[in-house]
N, C-alpha and C positions, 0 to 999 in steps of 0.2 A: 379931370373926372376921376372917380374911384377906379380901382383896377378891376377891369372886367375879365371874364374868361376869354382867353385868346381864341381867335379863329383857328381853324385847322392849319391854314397856311402860316399864320404867325407862330404857332407852336412848333411846326416843323422848322421854321427859320431859327427860332431860339435854340433848338436842340442842335441843328446843323452848325450853327455858329459856335456853340460850346465845344463841339468836336473839332471843328476847323481851327479854332483859336488854340486849343490844347496842342495840336500838332505844330502850328506856326510858332508858338512860344517855345516848344521843345527844340525846334530848329535854331533858335537863338541861343547860343552857348553862353549861359550866364553863370559859369562856374565861379564859385567863391572859394579861393584858396586861403582866406583869412589874412591876417596881418593888417598893418596900419599904413602901409606905403602905397599911395595912389598909383605910383608908377607900375605896380604889379597887378593892378586890378583889371585892366583891359576895358573894352567897351561893351561887353555883353549886357550888363544891367542897364546901361544907357540905351542900347538898342531895344531892349524889351520895354523900357519905359516909353520910348518914342512910339513903339507899336501900340501900346495901350492908349497913349494920348491921341494918336491918329484915329483909332477906332472910336473913342469917345467923342471926338470932335465931328466925326462923320454924321453923328445923329444929333448934333446941336448942343451937346454938353460942353462945359467950359472947365476942363480939368486944370488943376494947379500942380506944378512940379516944384519940389523942394529938394535941393541937392545939398547934402551934408558935406560933401567933398567931391572933387571931380571923379565921376564914375559911380557915384552912389546916389542916384535920384529916386525919390519916392513920389507917387502920383496920387492925387486926391480929387474926387468929384462929389459934390454934395447935391442931393436931390430933395427939395423941400416937400414935406408931407402935408396932408390935410390938417393936421393938428400939430403945429410946431411947438406947442407948449408941453407936449409929451417928450420924455427922453428919447433921443434918437437912437438908431441902430447902425452900427458899423459892420460892413461886410468887407473883410480884409484878407489879403494874401501876400505872399512874398515872391519876388521875381527871380531871386538867385537860387542856385542849386549847389549841391556838393560835387566834388570832382568825380569823374567816371573814367576808368582806364579802359580804353577801347579794346585792348587785347583780351580783356576779361569777358567781354560781352559777346553774345551770339549775333548781334546786330549793331549798327552804328548807334551809339548812345544819343546822338543828336540828329538822327535821321527821321524820327517820328514815324517809323514804319508801322503798318497795320498787318497783323498776322493772327489768324485764328480769333478774330474779333477783338484783339487787344491792340492798343496804341503803346508801342515800346519807346522808351527814351528816358533820359535823366530828367526828372521833374514830373514824370507822368502822374505820380501820386503825391509828390512832395515838391511844389504843390501847384503845378501849372494847370492841372485839371480844374482845381477850385478857382484859380485866377481866371481861367477861361469861362467858367460857369458864371462867375460874378460879372465879368465883362459883358457876356452875352445878355445877362439879365438887365444890366444898366442900359444897354442899347435897346432892348425890347421896350422897357418902360419909357425911354425918351422917344423912341420912334413912334410909339402908339399914343403918346401924349397923355399917359395915365399918371395919377398921383398916388403914392403910397399913403397908408394911414398916418405915418409919422416920418420925420426926416430920416433919410438914409444917407450914409457917407460911404462911398466906395473908396477903399484905400489899398494901394499896391506898394508894399514896403520893399526897400533895399536891405541887403545884408543880414537877413534873418539867420542864415547858416553860420554867421560869426557872432551870434547872440544879439544881433540887432544894434550893435554899437553905433554903426553909421546909418542905421535905419530907424526902427521904432524907438529905440532908446534916445537917439539924437532928436528925433522929431518931437517926442513928448516933452523933452527938456527945452528945446528952442522954439517950437511952434505949437504950443499947447492949445492956442486959440482955434486951431483946425478942428478940434474935438468939442468945441463949445456946444452944449446942449445934448451931447451923446451920453447915454447911460448904459448901453449894452453892446456887445460885439459877438460876432461869430467868425470862425476861421477854421483851420485844421485842428486836430486830427480826430474827427468824430463823425457820427452820422452814417458810418458804413455798417454793412450787415454781416452778421454771422448766422449760420443755419443750425437750428436746434430741433430735436425730436419732441413733438408735442405729446404730453403724457396721456391725454384722453383719446386722441385720434390715432396716434402713431405716425401722423403725417409731419413733414418738415414745416417749420415755421421760421420766418426770418425775424431776428431781433437786431435792431439798429442801436449801436452804442453811442450815446450822447456823452461827449466829454464834458464833465462838470468840474473836474479837478485835474491838476498836473503837478508833478513833483517839482521842487526847486532844484537848483544846481549850484555847485561850487566848482569852478575851474581854477586850477592853480598848478604850482609845481613844488617839488621837494628839492631842497638844496642841502646837500651834505658837504661838510668841510672836514679837512684832515691835513696831514703833513705830506707835502710834495717830496719826491725823492727818486732815486735811481731804481729801475726795475729789478736790479740784482740784489738790492739790500732789503732785508726784512723790515716790514713796516706794519705796526699794529694800530696805526691811525690812518688807514687807507680810506679815502672818501668814497671810493666805489664800493668797498665792502660795507661801510656804514649805510650807504644808500640802499644796497641790496638787502640788508637786514630790515630796514624800514619798509621797503617794498614787500618783503616776505611777511612782515607783521600785519601790514594792511591787507594783503591778499588772504592771509590765514584767518582774519577776523570774520566771525560769523554774526551777521546782523540779525537780531531777533525779528521774527515775523510779526507784523501788526496789520490788522484789518481796519483801515479807515472807513469812514461812513460810506463814501461812494463805492468802495470795493464791496462792502457788505450788501449794499443795495443791489449791486450787479449780481452777486452770487445768489442772493435771495430771489431776484427776478428770474434768473436761470432755473433755479429750483422750482419756482412756481410754474414755469412753462413745462419743464421736463419731468417733474416729480422726483428728480434725483437730488438728494440732499448733499450738502457740503460739510466737511468735517475740518475744523481748525487744525487738528493734529494730522490730517492726511489730505492736505489740499492738492497734492500732486496728482491724485487719482481723479480730481474734479476738473482740473485745468484743461485737459484735452477736449472737453465739451465746447470750449470757447473758440476752437478752430483757428481762423486766421488772426484772431485778436490775442491768442495765448501769450505770445512773447511780450506784447505791450502790458498785459495784465500781470504777468509774472514779475515784471519790473516794478510793480507798485505794491508789492507785499512787504517791502522793507526798504531801508536806506541802502545805498550801494556806493562802491568806489571801484574805479578801474584805472590802472596805469596805462597810459597811451603812448608816451614817447620817452626816449632816453637820450642823454647828452653827457658824455664824460670822456676826458682824455684827449690828447693831441699827438701822441707818439707812442709806439709800441713798447719802448723801454723807459717811459717816464710815468711815474705815479702822479696823477693830477692832485691838485689841492682841493678841487671842488668837483662834484658830480651832481647832475640834476635829472629829475624825472617829472614828466607832466602827468597830471591826474584829472579825472572827470568824476566828480562825486555828485550823487543825486539824493535828495532828502524828501521825506514825506512832509506834508504840511505840519508846521510847528516844530520840526526837528533841526532847524538850521544850527542853532547854538550847540546843541548836543553833538552834532556831527563834527563841527569844527573842533570841539574839545577832544573828541575821540581821536581825530587825526594827530593832534598835538601829543596826545598820550602815547599813541602807537609808534610814532616816529623816533622818539628818544631825544636826548639832549644835543646830539651832534647833527641833527637834521632839522632844518627850518621849514615850516609849512608856509608857503607864500601864496596868498589868495590873489588871483588875477581878476576874478569876476564872480559875482554872486547874482543868481537869478532867483527871484522869489517864487514860492509855490503859489498855486491858484486853487481856490476852493469855492466854487460858485453854488448858489442854491439849486437844489435838485427839483424844486417845484416852483411854479410861478407862471405868469401869463406867457412869457416867451417860450418856456419849456412846453407849455400846452400847445402853442402854435407850431413849434417844431414837430411835436408828436403828431398833431393832426395833419400836417403837411406830408409827413412820411406815410401815414396810414391811408391818406387819400390816394396816394400813388401805389401803395402796396397794402390792400385791405387784408386784415387779419394779422398783420405784423405787430411787433411790440417795439417799444423804445425803452432802453435801460440806461442808467447812468454808469459811467466808469471814469477811472483816473488814468491819465496818460503818463507814461514813464519819462517821456521827453519834455521838451519845452516849446512854446510858441510865442508870437508877438503879443499875445494876451497878457503876458507877464508885465510888460512895460505899461500897457494901458491900465491894468488893474492897480499896479503899485503907485504910479505917479498921478493917475487921474481918477481912480476909484471906479473905473468902468468894469462892469461884470462881463466876463468873457466865457464863451463856450466853444468847444470844438464841434462844428457842424458843417462838414463837407460831404453831403449825402451821396452815397454810392450803394447801389444794389449789386452785391457781389456773388459770383458763383460759390457754391458751398465748399468746393475743394480748393479755392484760392487761398494760399498761405499769405495773408495780406501784410502783416507787420514786417516781415523780412524784406519786403519790396522797398521800404523806406531806406534810402542810402545804399540799397543793395544792387547787385548785378542783375541786368535784364529787368529793370524797373518797368512796370507796365500797368495799364488800367483798361478795363473793358470799355469798348465804345458805348455799349448800351448803358453802362453805369454812368457815364458822363451825361448821356441824354436824360437818364432818370434824374440825376442831380439837378440839371437845369430846370426840369419840371417842378421838382420839390422846392427849389429856391424861389421860383415864381409864385408858388402858393404861399410861401413864407412872406414874401414881400407884399402880397395882397392882403394878408391877415394880421401882419405884425403890429 
């Protein structure tokens, strides 16, 4: 049958499960330390996948598990729609999280404690809240025997925090048939609210940021070579010095500011709401309006590079022959070749730029039927709110889906947030947390989306 409005009891159950599953998933330590050695991965992601599978089977769904390597399972469950000739919609999330040092936190990072209306824990916003909302939605639709307008694919990927090498990247290469008939996808990091002053009334209005674009990435390392020797002997071919100069040159480089289409649309939308204009030559005075999204948006105004690790030497009185540094570079749509050429130029002849991984940028349409449905779904739960496009400075599994399969991806993990919550720093941050009511809100919005998509 078509998706009907839920009864009061069904709606409560949907929301309660979204909160409960968020906490249960946080308690499963799915820390991803990176690397390609299965012996170091542990069972966390496997336990989380088993949890998802069990919850799906409880309501009669038949999930498939595809393991790229021991400890790297991804879970899929397809739900046929009333019109399977239409392109289907993927609702996806990832089961792994980045490390958390317990001594840095005020609570157990895997305890899923609730304090002041917030669920604390690693993965609370990145992204076990969305996984829980999607899981609760799938169970609601199956439990009530309702059929969405088009096919839905619920996907729970492994290894996103290591660029999806053993998750989405492996799946789209080795099991592309899982996505047959799928044309669009939603996942992290968008659909959350910021609070803006409305120009006509002076009242606060929430604007929900729909992620329509994301920067690409280049991960790699610099390898400097030189002449090995005794620490007491002058050496003008020191690999560490050469590497240091290259690092300084990269760090000193000032990337020009560029306002891509999604960023301009965001700024214009904020101006329309607030009446406060933005100036290309003084954007710093405008950015504070964006509240908890400021850091994400700041990262989308130019390309960027950051040095993240160093490796050089093996004894205090020995000058090594090589020295290496790891870098994380991000580029705006269309800037990949330009960024790689810049790195080669800045590092000089004695330092090699070695690219370990490239993740494509994403730039999805800011208008269309799905965007309209996402907007209506938000506004039905928060009347008077606005929905604005934006670009994400990080990356998601939408990269693999778009590059390999041509699937249009959006960030839409809907959360109604307190005006004073500094949201962006919570991702990979200390004391990561999500409001309980935001998770309940998101579950309601996703149900509306599934009904009308």
